[in-house]
Structure formats: structure tokens, C-alpha cells
Rosetta silent file (secondary structure, phi, psi, omega in degrees, C-alpha in Angstrom):
SEQUENCE: MKRIGFIGAGNMAEALVKGLLSSRVFTRDQIIISDIIEKRLDLMSSLYGVKTTPKNKAVVKYSNLIVLSVKPNLIGKVIDEIKGLLTSKKILISIAAGITTFFISSLVKKKVRIVRVMPNTPALVLAGASVLYFNSLINRKEKESIKRVFESVGTVYVVENEELLDAVTGLSGSAPAFVAIFIESLSDGGVKTGLPRNMAMKLAAQTVYGTARMVLDGGIHPAELKDRVSSPSGTTIEGIKELEVRGFRGVVISAVEAAVRRSKELSKEEK
SCORE:     score description
SCORE:     0.000 S_00000001
   1 L     0.000  131.038  178.478   15.922   21.426   -0.676 S_00000001
   2 L   -75.841  142.698  176.085   14.389   17.894   -0.437 S_00000001
   3 L  -134.694  144.106  179.825   13.044   16.455   -3.690 S_00000001
   4 E  -122.984  135.889 -179.546   11.173   13.271   -4.239 S_00000001
   5 E  -126.080  149.052  178.785   11.031   11.226   -7.427 S_00000001
   6 E  -119.617  121.052  169.213    8.916    8.258   -8.561 S_00000001
   7 E   -94.139  105.285 -169.624   10.051    5.655  -10.971 S_00000001
   8 L   111.451  121.797 -175.256    6.768    4.333  -12.189 S_00000001
   9 L  -113.849   42.821  179.142    3.555    6.404  -12.420 S_00000001
  10 L   -79.610 -163.919 -177.176    0.995    3.846  -11.365 S_00000001
  11 H   -63.261  -37.468 -177.176   -1.828    4.068   -8.888 S_00000001
  12 H   -71.473  -40.022  178.108    0.321    3.979   -5.807 S_00000001
  13 H   -60.482  -43.172 -179.000    2.637    6.669   -7.136 S_00000001
  14 H   -62.794  -42.772  179.728   -0.378    8.817   -7.924 S_00000001
  15 H   -60.672  -40.776  177.979   -1.837    8.275   -4.498 S_00000001
  16 H   -69.270  -40.587  175.172    1.397    9.365   -2.865 S_00000001
  17 H   -59.445  -48.262  179.020    1.668   12.465   -5.120 S_00000001
  18 H   -54.888  -48.628 -177.792   -1.889   13.408   -4.295 S_00000001
  19 H   -67.409  -39.535 -178.252   -1.286   12.938   -0.558 S_00000001
  20 H   -67.463  -37.486  175.977    2.008   14.838   -0.573 S_00000001
  21 H   -71.726  -40.823 -179.051    0.502   17.813   -2.356 S_00000001
  22 H   -65.792  -38.115 -179.068   -2.641   17.812   -0.207 S_00000001
  23 L   -86.399   -8.317  179.958   -0.692   17.717    3.009 S_00000001
  24 L    62.828   27.786  174.602    1.919   20.170    1.656 S_00000001
  25 L   -67.080  -42.073  173.764    4.803   17.849    2.644 S_00000001
  26 L  -128.417  157.010  173.229    6.180   18.571   -0.860 S_00000001
  27 L   -97.353  165.162 -179.716    5.399   21.167   -3.496 S_00000001
  28 H   -53.406  -41.831 -177.173    4.811   20.515   -7.178 S_00000001
  29 H   -76.855    0.490  178.744    8.317   21.671   -8.144 S_00000001
  30 H  -105.228    3.141 -176.344    9.842   19.155   -5.620 S_00000001
  31 E  -122.891  133.760  175.805    8.259   16.139   -7.327 S_00000001
  32 E  -135.207  149.464 -176.646    9.277   14.328  -10.513 S_00000001
  33 E  -138.099  140.343  175.186    7.858   11.130  -12.039 S_00000001
  34 E  -120.930  154.864  174.419    9.086    8.842  -14.783 S_00000001
  35 L  -166.953  159.598 -179.765    7.243    6.179  -16.709 S_00000001
  36 L   -86.943  -10.959 -174.841    7.442    4.377  -20.086 S_00000001
  37 L  -101.467  107.944 -175.187    3.758    5.217  -20.859 S_00000001
  38 H   -62.485  -35.864 -179.059    3.594    8.799  -22.207 S_00000001
  39 H   -66.727  -34.668  176.692   -0.161    9.127  -21.681 S_00000001
  40 H   -63.244  -43.130 -179.264    0.340    8.308  -17.973 S_00000001
  41 H   -66.183  -41.527  177.230    2.942   11.024  -17.624 S_00000001
  42 H   -62.571  -32.787  176.249    0.697   13.550  -19.447 S_00000001
  43 H   -65.673  -49.832 -176.324   -2.109   12.690  -16.959 S_00000001
  44 H   -63.551  -39.429 -178.186    0.106   13.201  -13.920 S_00000001
  45 H   -68.789  -40.345 -177.321    1.385   16.455  -15.304 S_00000001
  46 H   -71.632  -39.835 -176.737   -2.133   17.813  -16.160 S_00000001
  47 H   -72.503  -44.349 -169.831   -3.709   16.649  -12.837 S_00000001
  48 H  -120.564   -3.975  176.934   -1.038   17.583  -10.385 S_00000001
  49 L    64.328   23.797 -179.874    1.347   19.906  -12.174 S_00000001
  50 L   -89.455  166.544  178.029    4.441   17.882  -11.246 S_00000001
  51 E   -74.452  144.638  175.899    7.549   17.378  -13.383 S_00000001
  52 E  -133.647  155.953 -178.566    7.561   14.309  -15.636 S_00000001
  53 E  -160.361  145.685  173.979   10.187   12.534  -17.724 S_00000001
  54 L   -79.602   -5.618 -172.831   10.493    9.264  -19.701 S_00000001
  55 L  -107.361  122.212 -178.805   13.990    8.769  -18.308 S_00000001
  56 H   -66.126  -35.166  179.279   14.534    7.042  -14.971 S_00000001
  57 H   -62.937  -33.227  178.732   18.032    8.489  -14.648 S_00000001
  58 H   -65.419  -36.433  178.164   16.600   12.025  -14.708 S_00000001
  59 H   -65.060  -43.094 -179.186   14.516   11.138  -11.635 S_00000001
  60 H   -64.119  -44.104 -177.389   17.537    9.884   -9.759 S_00000001
  61 H   -64.987  -33.191 -170.563   19.677   12.942  -10.604 S_00000001
  62 H   -85.208  -28.419 -167.301   16.928   15.323   -9.531 S_00000001
  63 L  -102.355  150.852  168.602   15.803   13.591   -6.306 S_00000001
  64 L   -87.240  -43.738 -179.394   16.999   12.978   -2.747 S_00000001
  65 E  -105.533  125.526  179.967   14.258   10.374   -2.191 S_00000001
  66 E  -117.384  114.539 -177.981   13.666    7.862   -5.014 S_00000001
  67 E   -96.695  119.872  175.382   10.523    5.745   -4.810 S_00000001
  68 E   -83.534   90.965 -178.109   10.662    2.509   -6.788 S_00000001
  69 L  -109.179   55.062  177.972    7.018    2.151   -7.693 S_00000001
  70 L  -120.280  168.209  177.843    7.323   -0.542  -10.315 S_00000001
  71 L   -62.804  149.798 -175.549    6.335   -4.210  -10.333 S_00000001
  72 H   -51.970  -36.966 -172.636    8.599   -6.653   -8.483 S_00000001
  73 H   -75.544   -7.338  178.228    9.739   -8.277  -11.716 S_00000001
  74 H  -104.199   -4.679 -179.086   11.064   -4.887  -13.017 S_00000001
  75 H   -58.317  -46.877 -179.042   13.193   -3.999   -9.990 S_00000001
  76 H   -58.999  -41.532  176.467   16.255   -5.648  -11.258 S_00000001
  77 H   -65.003  -40.354 -177.929   16.113   -3.863  -14.611 S_00000001
  78 H   -71.033  -46.055  178.210   15.502   -0.466  -13.011 S_00000001
  79 H   -56.850  -44.191 -179.566   18.301   -0.872  -10.455 S_00000001
  80 H   -60.917  -33.312 -177.513   20.748   -1.923  -13.097 S_00000001
  81 H   -75.287  -35.485 -168.820   19.897    1.203  -15.025 S_00000001
  82 H  -108.376   -3.769 -171.553   20.199    3.750  -12.125 S_00000001
  83 H   -62.607  -29.555  177.790   22.781    2.181   -9.754 S_00000001
  84 H   -68.126  -14.128  179.948   25.656    4.236  -11.085 S_00000001
  85 H  -100.956   -3.395 -179.459   23.853    7.389   -9.942 S_00000001
  86 L   -78.708  126.132 -179.198   23.085    6.319   -6.428 S_00000001
  87 L  -121.204  175.862  177.043   25.177    8.199   -3.840 S_00000001
  88 L   -69.312   -9.896  179.171   25.237    8.379   -0.036 S_00000001
  89 L   -93.236   -1.727 -179.978   22.967   11.458   -0.246 S_00000001
  90 L  -109.220  150.646  179.348   20.130    9.512   -1.881 S_00000001
  91 E  -124.562  125.759  175.543   17.592    7.171   -0.310 S_00000001
  92 E   -86.359  134.612  175.723   15.855    4.335   -2.214 S_00000001
  93 E  -125.552  113.069 -177.499   12.247    3.642   -1.175 S_00000001
  94 E  -104.827  130.683  178.377   10.866    0.386   -2.562 S_00000001
  95 L  -114.026   15.285 -179.483    7.162   -0.475   -2.525 S_00000001
  96 L   -77.672  122.896 -175.883    7.671   -3.712   -4.490 S_00000001
  97 L   -65.706  136.431  173.791    6.126   -6.757   -2.698 S_00000001
  98 L    77.929   -2.038 -177.624    8.569   -9.458   -1.765 S_00000001
  99 L   -94.456  114.716 -173.149   11.712   -7.590   -2.770 S_00000001
 100 L   -84.917  159.544  173.889   14.084   -7.425    0.229 S_00000001
 101 H   -60.607  -39.979  178.609   16.592   -4.644    1.075 S_00000001
 102 H   -56.955  -46.863 -178.110   19.328   -7.290    0.873 S_00000001
 103 H   -64.348  -46.006 -178.992   18.391   -8.152   -2.706 S_00000001
 104 H   -60.150  -45.391  176.390   18.360   -4.476   -3.708 S_00000001
 105 H   -56.362  -39.097 -177.850   21.769   -3.923   -2.057 S_00000001
 106 H   -67.759  -27.723  174.408   23.140   -6.927   -3.851 S_00000001
 107 H   -77.332  -37.047  178.559   22.073   -5.346   -7.161 S_00000001
 108 H   -69.693  -37.537 -177.480   23.519   -1.957   -6.376 S_00000001
 109 L    65.914   32.020  170.998   26.805   -3.577   -5.194 S_00000001
 110 L  -164.640  166.217  179.310   27.590   -0.856   -2.723 S_00000001
 111 L   -64.977  131.755  178.243   26.190    0.569    0.524 S_00000001
 112 L  -145.907  143.843 -178.496   22.949    2.348   -0.134 S_00000001
 113 E   -82.086  120.418 -169.580   20.290    3.731    2.139 S_00000001
 114 E  -127.888  137.284  169.874   17.109    1.698    1.572 S_00000001
 115 E  -125.694  131.198  178.305   13.543    1.834    2.932 S_00000001
 116 E  -106.768  135.601 -174.985   11.147   -0.959    2.128 S_00000001
 117 E  -135.106  138.210  173.363    7.487   -0.106    2.374 S_00000001
 118 E  -115.050   96.683  175.343    4.269   -2.129    2.045 S_00000001
 119 L   -91.774 -176.256  171.224    1.452    0.372    1.341 S_00000001
 120 L  -143.574  167.243 -168.978   -2.077   -0.503    0.174 S_00000001
 121 H   -63.993  -27.582  174.679   -4.605    0.766   -2.357 S_00000001
 122 H   -56.978   -8.650  173.154   -6.821    2.779    0.056 S_00000001
 123 H   -60.126  -24.345  178.450   -3.996    5.246   -0.118 S_00000001
 124 H   -59.284  -26.850 -178.134   -5.835    6.411   -3.337 S_00000001
 125 H  -117.922   25.606  176.203   -8.453    7.995   -1.065 S_00000001
 126 L    62.511   30.204 -179.047   -5.899    9.028    1.610 S_00000001
 127 L  -131.360   34.612 -176.644   -6.953    6.194    3.877 S_00000001
 128 E   -77.148  171.471  168.578   -4.092    3.797    3.380 S_00000001
 129 E  -128.564  118.393 -176.291   -2.063    1.661    5.727 S_00000001
 130 E  -120.204  137.561  174.853    1.724    1.585    5.206 S_00000001
 131 E  -118.716  130.375 -174.683    4.335   -0.419    7.035 S_00000001
 132 E  -114.385  144.368  171.342    7.967    0.677    6.798 S_00000001
 133 E  -128.165  127.349  179.481   11.295   -1.039    7.328 S_00000001
 134 E  -107.384  136.271  171.139   14.548    1.027    7.339 S_00000001
 135 L   -77.175  170.803 -170.186   17.947   -0.391    6.818 S_00000001
 136 L   -64.379  -12.906 -177.129   20.716    0.481    9.269 S_00000001
 137 L   -87.899   -4.806  178.420   21.982    3.388    7.192 S_00000001
 138 L   -90.103  124.651 -178.420   18.895    5.601    7.698 S_00000001
 139 L   -87.381  170.977 -172.173   19.183    8.058   10.559 S_00000001
 140 H   -57.307  -44.132 -177.962   16.419    9.196   12.924 S_00000001
 141 H   -65.112  -40.078  178.534   15.716   12.540   11.168 S_00000001
 142 H   -66.766  -36.437  174.992   15.448   10.770    7.817 S_00000001
 143 H   -60.113  -42.646  177.864   13.074    8.201    9.260 S_00000001
 144 H   -61.140  -41.533 -177.338   10.758   10.996   10.474 S_00000001
 145 H   -70.059  -36.585 -177.094   10.790   12.642    7.090 S_00000001
 146 H   -74.502  -35.738  177.801   10.025    9.373    5.265 S_00000001
 147 H   -60.869  -42.827 -178.211    7.229    8.571    7.727 S_00000001
 148 H   -59.565  -37.081  178.231    5.655   11.946    6.906 S_00000001
 149 H   -55.710  -46.859 -176.191    5.638   10.960    3.187 S_00000001
 150 H   -86.643  -23.838  171.754    3.402    7.966    3.878 S_00000001
 151 H   -62.205  -21.633 -178.152    1.451    9.578    6.672 S_00000001
 152 L   -71.419  -14.847  178.744    0.181   11.875    3.917 S_00000001
 153 L  -120.559   14.876  178.559   -1.898    8.995    2.498 S_00000001
 154 E   146.473 -152.461 -178.355   -2.954    7.247    5.741 S_00000001
 155 E   -86.756  143.850 -179.266   -1.645    5.389    8.772 S_00000001
 156 E  -124.744  137.244  175.692    1.991    4.384    9.205 S_00000001
 157 E  -126.567  148.816  176.869    3.667    1.629   11.205 S_00000001
 158 E  -119.026  134.898  173.718    7.415    0.809   11.468 S_00000001
 159 L  -115.677  148.825  176.979    8.841   -2.672   11.971 S_00000001
 160 L   -93.616  -18.312 -179.275   12.381   -3.613   13.054 S_00000001
 161 L  -105.994  107.911 -175.670   12.169   -7.089   11.562 S_00000001
 162 L   -60.910  -26.126 -177.139   11.993   -6.988    7.772 S_00000001
 163 L   -66.440  -20.879  175.749   10.562  -10.508    7.577 S_00000001
 164 H   -65.067  -20.361 -178.936    7.313   -9.149    9.023 S_00000001
 165 H   -65.310  -23.012  174.710    6.656   -7.306    5.773 S_00000001
 166 H   -69.000  -38.332  179.064    5.547  -10.622    4.217 S_00000001
 167 H   -71.846  -35.483  175.364    2.779  -10.923    6.790 S_00000001
 168 H   -60.669  -42.322  175.508    1.950   -7.232    6.180 S_00000001
 169 H   -57.283  -41.579 -178.100    1.701   -7.993    2.444 S_00000001
 170 H   -71.660  -32.835 -179.198   -0.739  -10.802    3.070 S_00000001
 171 H   -86.309  -85.291 -173.277   -2.831   -8.762    5.430 S_00000001
 172 H   -71.669  -27.860  178.614   -3.129   -5.033    4.618 S_00000001
 173 H   -70.846  -45.777 -176.948   -1.547   -5.334    1.139 S_00000001
 174 L   -90.335  -24.876 -168.868   -3.838   -7.989   -0.157 S_00000001
 175 H   -66.367  -26.115  174.229   -6.917   -7.532    2.048 S_00000001
 176 H   -53.036  -34.543  176.058   -8.416   -4.631    0.086 S_00000001
 177 H   -69.894  -40.849  179.840   -9.266   -7.230   -2.604 S_00000001
 178 H   -62.780  -45.393  179.534  -10.672   -9.559    0.060 S_00000001
 179 H   -65.933  -35.338  174.730  -12.829   -6.809    1.496 S_00000001
 180 H   -58.737  -44.334  178.210  -13.941   -5.843   -1.989 S_00000001
 181 H   -64.456  -38.145  175.685  -15.211   -9.338   -2.552 S_00000001
 182 H   -60.557  -43.742  178.062  -16.989   -9.217    0.781 S_00000001
 183 H   -63.650  -41.461  178.871  -18.737   -5.988   -0.092 S_00000001
 184 H   -63.062  -38.533 -178.229  -19.713   -7.422   -3.471 S_00000001
 185 H   -69.151  -38.568  177.273  -21.023  -10.591   -1.780 S_00000001
 186 H   -61.846  -45.034  178.540  -23.029   -8.547    0.728 S_00000001
 187 H   -60.693  -43.603  176.876  -24.512   -6.631   -2.180 S_00000001
 188 H   -57.658  -41.630  174.789  -25.338   -9.865   -4.013 S_00000001
 189 H   -61.304  -38.604  174.864  -27.142  -10.986   -0.918 S_00000001
 190 H   -65.727  -41.153  178.776  -29.171   -7.809   -0.787 S_00000001
 191 H   -63.432  -41.069 -176.649  -30.049   -8.176   -4.479 S_00000001
 192 H   -64.468  -30.262 -178.087  -31.041  -11.831   -4.016 S_00000001
 193 L   -96.989    9.820  167.251  -33.450  -10.777   -1.252 S_00000001
 194 L   116.731   -3.514  179.631  -35.038   -8.014   -3.281 S_00000001
 195 L   -81.061  149.244  171.972  -32.973   -4.765   -3.050 S_00000001
 196 L   -64.781  146.874 -173.292  -31.970   -2.745   -6.067 S_00000001
 197 H   -57.983  -44.539 -175.103  -28.354   -3.287   -7.066 S_00000001
 198 H   -66.455  -43.243  175.388  -27.266    0.343   -6.543 S_00000001
 199 H   -58.565  -49.012 -173.781  -28.880    0.519   -3.064 S_00000001
 200 H   -62.130  -42.303  178.148  -27.426   -2.823   -2.083 S_00000001
 201 H   -62.040  -45.214  178.604  -23.907   -1.841   -3.099 S_00000001
 202 H   -66.105  -43.013  175.048  -23.974    1.406   -1.233 S_00000001
 203 H   -57.666  -45.135 -179.936  -25.472   -0.167    1.872 S_00000001
 204 H   -64.962  -47.237 -178.639  -22.833   -2.830    1.879 S_00000001
 205 H   -67.020  -44.315  178.355  -19.927   -0.456    1.356 S_00000001
 206 H   -63.856  -35.623  178.271  -21.176    2.066    3.924 S_00000001
 207 H   -63.780  -44.610  178.319  -21.715   -0.716    6.454 S_00000001
 208 H   -63.698  -44.151  178.495  -18.104   -1.942    6.036 S_00000001
 209 H   -61.158  -50.983 -175.903  -16.796    1.625    6.291 S_00000001
 210 H   -61.504  -38.018 -179.197  -18.905    2.444    9.384 S_00000001
 211 H   -65.772  -40.608  175.289  -17.922   -0.788   11.082 S_00000001
 212 H   -63.106  -43.266  176.491  -14.187   -0.047   10.482 S_00000001
 213 H   -60.831  -41.214  177.428  -14.646    3.412   11.924 S_00000001
 214 H   -61.094  -37.390  178.124  -16.181    1.963   15.088 S_00000001
 215 H   -69.286  -45.871 -174.645  -13.214   -0.362   15.500 S_00000001
 216 H   -77.122  -56.513 -174.760  -10.624    2.389   14.769 S_00000001
 217 L   -78.835  -39.400 -175.922  -12.135    5.536   16.136 S_00000001
 218 L   -89.163   -7.763  178.167  -14.304    4.004   18.899 S_00000001
 219 L    65.435   27.035 -179.009  -11.717    1.500   20.062 S_00000001
 220 L   -90.004  125.744  175.898  -14.303   -1.286   20.038 S_00000001
 221 L   -66.765  139.206 -178.057  -12.969   -4.790   19.678 S_00000001
 222 H   -53.472  -36.557  179.468  -14.550   -6.635   16.726 S_00000001
 223 H   -65.829  -38.848  178.286  -15.793   -9.408   19.098 S_00000001
 224 H   -68.558  -39.471  179.985  -17.585   -6.861   21.323 S_00000001
 225 H   -62.605  -41.478  176.398  -19.049   -5.141   18.273 S_00000001
 226 H   -57.122  -46.252 -179.087  -20.293   -8.504   17.017 S_00000001
 227 H   -66.319  -36.836  178.334  -21.932   -9.185   20.398 S_00000001
 228 H   -59.361  -34.330 -176.099  -23.607   -5.761   20.431 S_00000001
 229 H   -85.414  -22.889 -171.255  -25.392   -6.534   17.118 S_00000001
 230 L   -92.861   96.892  179.645  -26.334  -10.062   18.034 S_00000001
 231 L   -80.308  150.526  177.037  -29.706  -10.146   19.820 S_00000001
 232 L   -57.664  130.121  177.248  -30.843  -13.499   21.385 S_00000001
 233 L    60.333   21.435 -174.035  -32.619  -15.620   18.768 S_00000001
 234 L   -90.889 -175.437 -178.310  -32.261  -12.666   16.349 S_00000001
 235 H   -69.361  -40.125 -173.149  -31.408  -12.271   12.655 S_00000001
 236 H   -69.431  -41.025 -178.145  -27.702  -11.511   13.112 S_00000001
 237 H   -68.340  -27.161  176.065  -26.860  -14.556   15.197 S_00000001
 238 H   -67.176  -39.374  178.133  -28.616  -16.697   12.626 S_00000001
 239 H   -69.127  -38.561  176.523  -26.401  -15.238    9.952 S_00000001
 240 H   -58.900  -44.459  177.357  -23.326  -15.679   12.067 S_00000001
 241 H   -55.848  -40.156  179.101  -24.140  -19.340   12.551 S_00000001
 242 H   -65.226  -41.105 -179.994  -24.222  -19.796    8.734 S_00000001
 243 H   -64.978  -37.343 -179.119  -20.803  -18.119    8.396 S_00000001
 244 H   -69.768  -42.426  179.908  -19.342  -20.380   11.069 S_00000001
 245 H   -59.526  -37.860 -177.215  -20.889  -23.540    9.595 S_00000001
 246 L   -90.712    7.139  173.051  -19.338  -22.663    6.224 S_00000001
 247 L    74.032   34.270 -173.084  -15.938  -21.893    7.641 S_00000001
 248 H   -61.466  -44.279  179.271  -15.829  -18.140    6.964 S_00000001
 249 H   -61.390  -48.715  179.682  -13.143  -17.422    9.518 S_00000001
 250 H   -60.919  -35.947  177.660  -10.899  -20.232    8.423 S_00000001
 251 H   -67.535  -39.068  177.173  -11.228  -19.279    4.786 S_00000001
 252 H   -66.970  -43.303  179.351  -10.211  -15.679    5.522 S_00000001
 253 H   -61.501  -42.154  177.494   -7.240  -16.816    7.609 S_00000001
 254 H   -63.589  -33.412  179.374   -6.232  -19.195    4.773 S_00000001
 255 H   -67.458  -40.959  178.505   -6.462  -16.359    2.231 S_00000001
 256 H   -65.382  -43.212 -178.238   -4.068  -14.228    4.295 S_00000001
 257 H   -63.515  -39.628  179.954   -1.704  -17.185    4.732 S_00000001
 258 H   -65.215  -42.378 -179.125   -1.718  -17.861    0.948 S_00000001
 259 H   -65.957  -35.847  174.916   -0.865  -14.293    0.195 S_00000001
 260 H   -64.604  -43.788  177.367    2.012  -14.302    2.740 S_00000001
 261 H   -57.840  -41.775 -177.127    3.372  -17.473    1.086 S_00000001
 262 H   -71.630  -33.309  174.918    3.319  -15.842   -2.280 S_00000001
 263 H   -61.414  -38.050  176.584    5.151  -12.817   -0.911 S_00000001
 264 H   -71.341  -34.362  175.569    7.893  -15.047    0.351 S_00000001
 265 H   -63.073  -40.697  178.593    7.972  -16.882   -2.999 S_00000001
 266 H   -58.626  -41.289 -178.577    8.422  -13.564   -4.813 S_00000001
 267 H   -65.216  -40.909 -178.499   11.474  -12.855   -2.602 S_00000001
 268 H   -72.253  -35.456 -176.747   13.014  -16.202   -3.463 S_00000001
 269 H   -65.021  -30.281 -173.943   12.278  -15.896   -7.180 S_00000001
 270 L   -83.423   -8.426 -176.867   14.253  -12.656   -7.394 S_00000001
 271 L   -87.641    0.000    0.000   17.493  -14.179   -5.934 S_00000001
């Protein structure tokens, strides 16, 4: 029987547990979670009925799939604690930004099956985007099983070049924060021009959501969608001109580039 364990009970671990249970990929008795915060474990147990433990080693002993859902700076400490329990029958899944499979292997000091994943926070509402990289020891059947884990919380892509995960981190990993700022800014614009705050916020969020659905579900290129909304001498093209004058596109591109640079720096800092 396949069992999955989470070392770290943060938001992303909770999102995955919620998705796995909702999609019935795993049952409650096939999931175990560890964390140093007792209140967090109590919450996971009461909300989802899964097994919990304060001991990371208990997670490794119980599970076939072990998800390292801790901050990048804690990966070394966790690996050092559990490496003696890692066997050829277990698969490590790391969601830590900037931590390479090579680095994890160097800590374990033996051949180990590793998957590196860059998920994002919309997984909390089962609308995430996850990109996976498998090391050479993962077979096809295992790849499909692991893809199903992350498909339970959204869309999944697989890359053959691990270096691309830095770009993924800068885009889909960091962009929820960028989009949140955009939504807040749209709302501020609405308030400045007279709308009540609650209405402005909901209008802004629904507009971003609906526009994304048109791109994803309708297959409409963003440039085409922009042109559809922009009437000659109209309100939209006037707003677009202001965005262009103030360098909106360039700022967004630079934000993604900055996040990618930081992801690469994290990788170097751990060596």
C-alpha cells in the first residue's frame, strides 16, 4: 500500500493533503504529517483526520513518498536527521525553492530517488501550478503516480532540465504575490475614483480571475484579449497608454528576473 508523509505542516502541505483527500488519490490512513508546532498538528488532525507526529523519523518509516515541505534553510538539518532511514523503496519529494537534487543527494551520501517540485500557493484552492523534475532513478510508473499527487491541487508540468526550475520559481512560484499586488492596486484605483472598498476588491479579483479563465479555457492569447477590450479612442486604450508610459511590462519582467536570481542564489548558498 502506498503511503505519503509530509515533513512540515505548512500551507503547501495542507493544500496537498486537502487535494489528495478530495480527489481520493490517498485516504486518511495513508497520510502522515510531522511538525515541530503541536497546534499545527492538532489542526491537521482535526480538519482532515490524518495521522500526525512530532517526529520526522516516524514519517519516513511509515511512508513510501516523503514530501520535504520545510523552508530551504531547514533542508540540511532534516536530511541529516532522516538520511539513515532512506532506502531504495522510498522517494523524496522536495518543494524547497532553490534546493537542487544534487545538493540533496550530497547530503544523503548515497543513491536516492528524488523529485524536485515547484508548486504555488493557489494550490490552497486546488488551482495551483506545479512543475516537476525527476532524477534518473524514478521510473515511468512512479512518475505517473507522483504527477497524480500534484494534479490533485491543480495543473502539472514536467521539465527534463532541472535548471528551468529557477525560472519556474520566479514566475509561477512568486507571481501569486505579484498578482495580489496588482489586484490590490486595481482595488485602490476603484476606491480613489469613488467605489466602496469591498466592491472594488471583489470587482478587481473577479476581473483577474475571469481574464485568466478566458486565456486558459478559451485559448485566447493575452494580446488578442487586450485588443478585444480596447476600443478606438476609448477608456481602455487610454489606461494602457499610461501603463506603457510608466514601464508596467518592464517592471513585471524585472520582478520575475529578480525572483529567478534569488532562486539561483539560494541554490549557491546551500552548497
